Structures are given as C-alpha cells and as structure tokens.
Phi, psi and omega in degrees: 000135181250129181251081182287150175272172178235167176226144176213153177272134178273165181302331182274005177094347177283172183243142182236124170275144179224128174233135174232127180232136171267118185247130186276047178218152181296153185303320182294326177290318178295320179302313178300321181294331181265354183236330184278129184308319182293335177273322178303323183300341182274346185213338185272143186294339183223173165282162170237102183262125179143167182287140179275076178206143180306134178092350182287139173291146180232156174226134181247118182244135179277151177304139178056024180051041180303321181223163180300148177296156180244136177269151180198199184205146172278111183275323179209143180211105179237100187315133178069007177221331187207132168223124179233128183232148167266123183242095188061231180276352185261161177239126178246126182236127177242120180246139176237143172212145179298140179218092184065232179275357183240208185221139169262122178252130173240125176247125176244136177231112180268119186256139173286331187233118179300332185300341179254012182298318180292318179299308183288328175299314177296323179296310179294325178304310182289328176296317180292326173299317179294321177301311180297321178295318179297317179297331179274001175087013178291124185295331181250044184304320183300336179298339177302331182292343178289350181275010180309312183295337179283323183266341182304316180302325177299315182292324176297313181293314184290322185267344179093161184298331180293341180267007183229031180276344178246116183269189182288158174298159177307138177088002179237148175085000000 
C-alpha cells in the first residue's frame, strides 16, 4: 500500500506537504521512534542534535557528512503528541494521536520554495516507509529510503512541473 503525500499552497504563499499514516503501533512507541536518537537513525535523514525543548537550537547532520549540516530550532515539543522543528528555512511538524490500537501520524513540511515539493515529498515518503519498517522490527529499515527514485516520478506528476524545479542533491536519486 502506498501512502502518498499531498501539497497545498498556504495563505501566506508558502507550500505545505502533508502525509498521514496509520501506524499499527502504540503512540508511546511511535513517539520514541521520532524523538530518540537511536531510533531516529533508522528512518530520519539526519541526526537531530540539541535539547528536546521548545526554543532550543538544533543542528541536523547527514550520515558520513554527505551534505553540509543544517541549522534549526525546536519550535514545539509536547511529549508523545507533537514535535515541530525549523529545518533550515522549512518547518517540519509531526503530530501523533491515538487511533484505536495504533497511532495516526501526520507530518507537515512547510516549504519556502514550491520547486522542491516533489523532491522533498518523495524524501518524506521514503522516510516514513523506513519509520514503519523500523517500528515493525525490520533490521534494514533505513534501506526503505533507497526507493526515493521509485516514488519521485509520482510526486513530479502529481504536484506538477513547477514543484520539480529543484532536484536532489548531488549523489542522490
């Protein structure tokens, strides 16, 4: 099953990616997976260095220093329900809520530039696939992120050519 994200323009002119996933694991387990460094390493594209408290400065570093680190800030942190970060010029918000025996996860990414919506949409799509694989105990969960090139064409087609003017960094895709 493929859980594609959507894009919409906000009133202020920025663009927002939206992903909603129903995850068959309890909310506290999903929360640990999105906040604890040892769990983040299985699905998130970078480390998140900094205190988990609203207002704290953050630094995002890529594995093996593939690309330059990104500076950011923890904008909101409400244990087991909300983490919102400024990631360079963008804002990423992850909301969790109990849904039966599992959890509904909503990831929002507010982009300054529509041109990278297809790129980042495919990126978050594969990251969330890796998150679900990690929660299910798959030992090579991070390998799910290698499917970026497979899902990217869907996002280019769905979001339009204006959402695909900024491609992947060198060495990706």
